[in-house]
N, C-alpha and C positions, 0 to 999 in steps of 0.2 A: 314690512313683511316682504315686499318684492325685493328690497335691497338685500335682505338676508338670503333670499332664494338665489339671487345672482351670485353672492359671495360663495354660497355652498356649491353652486354649479362650477364656478371657476376653480374652486379647491378640488373638486372631483375630477376636472379635466387636466389638472396639473400633473406632470410626470411624477410617478411615485419613486423612481430610482434616483439615488443620489449621484452627484457628479463623480466621475472616475478619477480624473486628473486633479491633483492637489497643487495649488499655487500656479495654475496655468489655465487660461480660458479654454474650455472644451466645447465641442459641438457634437451632438448626437448624430450618428450616421446609421444607415441601414446595412446590415450584414449582407454580403453578396451571396447569391445562390438560393437554394431551396429553403424557405422559412421553416418548413416542417422538420428538416434535418437539424437546423439550428436549435429549434425548440427541443428536439430530442437530445441534443448534446448539452443542453442546460445553459444556453446563452442568457445572460442577465442584462446585457447592454453593450453597446459599442460607441466609443467616443473618440473624436479626432482632436488633436492639439497640434499647434505649430510651434516649433522651436527653431528660430532662425530660418534657415533654408530647408529645414526638415519637417515633414508632415508625418506624424505618428498616429496610428489608430490602435487603441487598446480594446480588445475584446475580453470582456469579463465573463468567465464561465462559472458554473456552479462548483466544480471541483477540478482536480488535476487530470482526471480521466477525460473529461470533456475538453480540456485544453489540449491534450495530446491529439485527440480526434480532430479538433478544429485546426491544429497546426498542420496535420497531414493534408487537410483539405485546402488550406490557404497557400501552402508551399507550392502547390501545383501551378499557381499563377504568380506567386510572390516568393521567390527563393530566399528573400531576406527575412521572412517571418521567423520569429523566435518565440519560445514559450518561457514563461516565468511563473511557476506555481500554477495558479488557476487563471492566469492572464496569457493572452497571445498578442504579440505586438507586431505590427507591420509598419514599415518605414519607407518613405520615398524621398529622394534627394540625396544629400551627402550624409549617409547614415553610418554610424560607427559599427565596428565589427561586433561589439558586445553592447547589450542594452543597459549597462550598469548606470549610466547617467540618467536614464528614464525611470529606473526602479524606485528611486527616492521620491518620485512624484506620484507613485501609485499607493493605494491603501495596502493593507496586509495581503500579501500574495499567497499565503498558505492555503492549500486546498487538498490536503491528504497526500497519499503516495501515488506516484504515476504507475500505470499498469505495466506489468512485466510480459504480457503476451507478445508484444512486438519483438522481443528478444528471441523468440522461437522461430521466427521467419528467416529462412536462409537469405544471404546477401549475394551469393554467386548468381550472376545472370539477372539480378533484379533491375527493373526499369526505374530510373530515378523519377521521383514525383508521382509514382503510381500507387503508393501505399495509402490505404484508407482504414481507419479504425472505426468500427461500427458499434453503436450502442442500442440499436433498435430496428424495427421494421422499415422506418423511413430511410435510414442509411443503407439498409440492405437493398431496397428498391432502387435507390439512387446509384449505388456503386457496385452492386453485384446482382443485377436483375436476373441473371441466369439461375439463381438459387431461390426456389419458392420459400416464402415465409413459413408455410405450414411444415416444412421439413426441419426448420431451425429449432423450434421449441423455445420461443422467447419467454414463455412462462417460467422457465428454469433460470432466467437472468444470465445467459451466457455472455462472455466477451467474444468479440470477433475482430479479426484483422485480415485484410485482403491485400494482395500485391500482384503485380504482373511481372512476368519473367520472359526472357528470351531463351529458348531451348533449341537444340539441333533440329527439332521437328516443327519449329515455329513458335509464336507467342502463346503463352499459357497464363492462366490466372490461378493463383493459389489462395485458398481461403482456409483460415485456421480458426476453429471455434473452441473456446475453453469453457467447460461446464463445471459446476461446483463439485461434482463427484464423478468417478469413473463409471458408475452404473448408469448415470444419465447420458454420458458420452457414448457408451455401448448401445444404448437404446436408440439414440439419434443417428448413430452411424449406420444402423440397419436401414433407416429411411433414406439417408443420403445415397446409399448404394443402389437404390432404385432409380436415381436420377440419371437420365439418358446422357451418355458421354462423360460421366464423372468417374474418376478414380479416387477411392476413399481409403484412408488409413487412420486407425485409432491408436493413440499412445497415451495411456493413463486417462486423464480427463480431457485430453485434446483430441479433436477430430479434424484432420486435414483433408481438403478436397481439391483436386486438380481438375480444371475445366479448360476447354478450348484447344486441347491438343489430343490428336487421335493416336499418336504413337505411345504404346504402353510403356516402353522402356524410358522414354523421355519423361513421362508422367511420374513414374516411380523413382527416377533419379531425383526428382524434385521432392516427392513425398518422403523419401527416406532420409532427408535432411531435417525433418521435423521429429524431434524426440523429446519426450517429457522426462525431466530428471527431478526427482523429489529431493528437497533440501533436508539434510539430516544434521546439519552443523549444530543446531541448538540442542538436539538430543545428546550429542557427544559432549558438549560443554556441560550439560546437566550431570552426566555421569562423573566427569572430573570433579565437579563441585560437590557431588555426593560423597565421593571418596575422601575429599578434603574435610568434609564435615564430620565423617566418622573418625578420622584421625584426631581432629580437634576435640571430639567428645571423649575419646580415650585419654588424651592428655589431661583434660579437665578432671576426669575421674581420679587419675593418679595424683593430681595436685590437691584435690579435695581430701583424698585419703591421707596425704602427707600432713595437711593442716590439722586433721582430726588426731593423728598420732602425736603431733607436737602439742596439741591442746591437752590431751590426756596425760602426757608426760609432765607438762608444766603444772597441771592441776595436782598431780601426785606429789610433786616436789613441794608445792605450796602447802598441801595438807600435812605432809610429814614434817616440814619445817615448823609449821604452826604448832603441832603437837609437842615437838621438842622444846620450843620456847615456853609453852604453857607448863610443862613439867619442870623446867629450869626455875621458873618463878614460883613454883609450888602451887599453881592454880589447879593443876591436874596431877593426881598421884599416879604412881606406876601401875597400881592394880586397876586403875580406871581406863587403862589403855585399851582394854579389850572387854567387851560385853559378851557374857556367855549365858546361854539358856540351859538351866538344869532340868532336863527332861528325863523322866524315868518311865519304865514300863508299867509300874504299879500305879 
């Protein structure tokens, strides 16, 4: 009984996550920085492997969104960090420009589609390494403490991205929040406008906030570069496909009508030919060619 208890205890204390690297000895490492932020980003584990003179750490995230957020954070201290699906890789030593040779040693890297919100942030005047993608209140407190959590409305599951910029009036921070619907964005924008020293702009489901700069013109020069554009390409393609389907349907109707006409014509010829052959061989007389009904009024 004690032996079974010890075995059960050892099994319970064993790490539950499988090794990340395939075909290479790996060593579990702690992710740097705030553990609460890593948990919020969906970190599943971090493992270091040595390949010759190179030491590579793979951070396994829950999905591609968490990987993008982790990449922004890690690049501040490690410009060589790269993202591969739901993994983020950092390398020290003589590292290659692309991580292709390491990808074959990782499990399936698929993790969904990367977020599109970072594409709405302007690049002019951006301070390199200052971008942070936020997924919850822990990241907000860590990277944008000037914005209260109560104003964001995380119950609506918004996306958020912040970056710092150099403006003629000094350094400013731009935060862009993307909400599931424009109505939610309109509601939250009213709350953001009550924030002291904030300049706020709403564009569709996006809410942009400029902080840290007192000059109104400099703030709006930054905000006016954030514009939401709805994608309508799929709708246009659907219209073209619909017109093509209608044309194909009309052609199919004409083809069917032609087949029916040919069938009727051929059936008539077969029937008439058969009657002629039957009369020639005397099986059917001429007066049997037509059946008439003798109906009278009486």
